[in-house]
C-alpha positions as CSV (number, residue, x, y, z in Angstrom):
1,M,-60.8,-59.6,-8.5
2,K,-63.9,-58.1,-6.9
3,I,-64.7,-56.0,-9.9
4,I,-64.5,-59.0,-12.0
5,F,-66.7,-60.7,-10.0
6,N,-69.2,-57.9,-9.9
7,I,-69.3,-57.6,-13.6
8,L,-69.9,-61.4,-14.0
9,L,-72.7,-61.2,-11.3
10,I,-74.3,-58.2,-13.2
11,F,-73.9,-59.9,-16.5
12,I,-75.5,-63.2,-15.2
13,F,-78.3,-60.9,-13.7
14,F,-79.1,-59.3,-17.1
15,V,-79.0,-62.6,-18.8
16,A,-81.4,-64.2,-16.2
17,F,-84.0,-61.5,-15.7
18,V,-83.9,-59.0,-18.9
19,P,-85.5,-60.5,-21.9
20,P,-84.4,-57.9,-24.6
21,F,-80.9,-58.3,-23.4
22,R,-81.4,-62.1,-23.7
23,R,-82.7,-61.7,-27.3
24,F,-79.8,-59.6,-28.0
25,L,-77.4,-61.7,-26.9
26,F,-78.9,-64.7,-28.6
27,W,-79.1,-62.8,-31.8
28,M,-75.3,-61.7,-31.5
29,L,-74.3,-65.5,-30.9
30,V,-76.5,-67.4,-33.1
31,G,-79.0,-65.3,-34.7
32,R,-76.9,-63.7,-37.4
33,Q,-75.3,-66.9,-38.7
34,L,-78.8,-68.5,-38.8
35,V,-80.3,-65.6,-41.0
36,K,-77.1,-65.8,-43.3
37,E,-77.5,-69.6,-43.8
38,Q,-81.4,-69.4,-44.3
39,K,-80.8,-66.6,-47.2
40,K,-78.3,-69.0,-48.7
41,A,-80.5,-71.8,-48.6
42,N,-83.4,-69.6,-50.2
43,R,-81.1,-68.4,-52.9
44,T,-80.1,-72.1,-54.0
45,T,-83.7,-73.5,-54.0
46,Q,-85.9,-70.7,-55.0
47,R,-88.4,-71.6,-57.8
48,R,-91.5,-70.4,-59.1
49,E,-94.7,-71.9,-57.7
50,G,-96.1,-74.9,-59.6
51,E,-92.8,-75.4,-61.3
52,V,-91.7,-79.1,-61.9
53,R,-88.2,-80.3,-62.2
54,V,-87.5,-83.4,-64.3
55,E,-84.0,-85.0,-64.2
56,Q,-82.9,-86.4,-67.4
57,K,-81.9,-89.8,-67.8
58,P,-78.2,-90.6,-68.6
59,S,-77.7,-90.9,-72.3
60,N,-75.6,-94.2,-71.8
61,P,-77.5,-96.7,-69.6
62,D,-74.1,-98.2,-68.6
63,Q,-73.1,-95.0,-66.6
64,S,-76.1,-95.1,-64.5
65,R,-75.6,-95.9,-60.8
66,F,-78.8,-97.7,-60.5
67,R,-78.7,-101.2,-62.0
68,G,-82.2,-102.2,-61.3
69,G,-83.6,-105.0,-59.4
70,E,-84.7,-108.5,-60.0
71,Y,-88.2,-109.6,-61.0
72,V,-89.9,-111.4,-58.0
73,D,-92.8,-113.6,-58.6
74,Y,-95.7,-113.1,-56.0
75,E,-98.9,-114.8,-55.3
76,E,-102.0,-112.8,-54.1
77,V,-103.4,-114.4,-50.9
78,K,-107.1,-113.8,-50.3
79,D,-108.5,-114.0,-46.7
């Protein structure tokens, strides 16, 4: 039991006072997954600079989810 306590104490010491060990531990736990997700996001959204994307209107207006709004009259109020 004393050996486990000593190992745990040394581990806590390293995490608390040794920055390179702390960075390595963070990279092992979180960093690899974070880098993987960033690469995945860059692959899907990669476009040339200045590229414009235009979504086409549905061919049948009845298939559109947006039904439009109502026209509302308004008065211009001047102060």
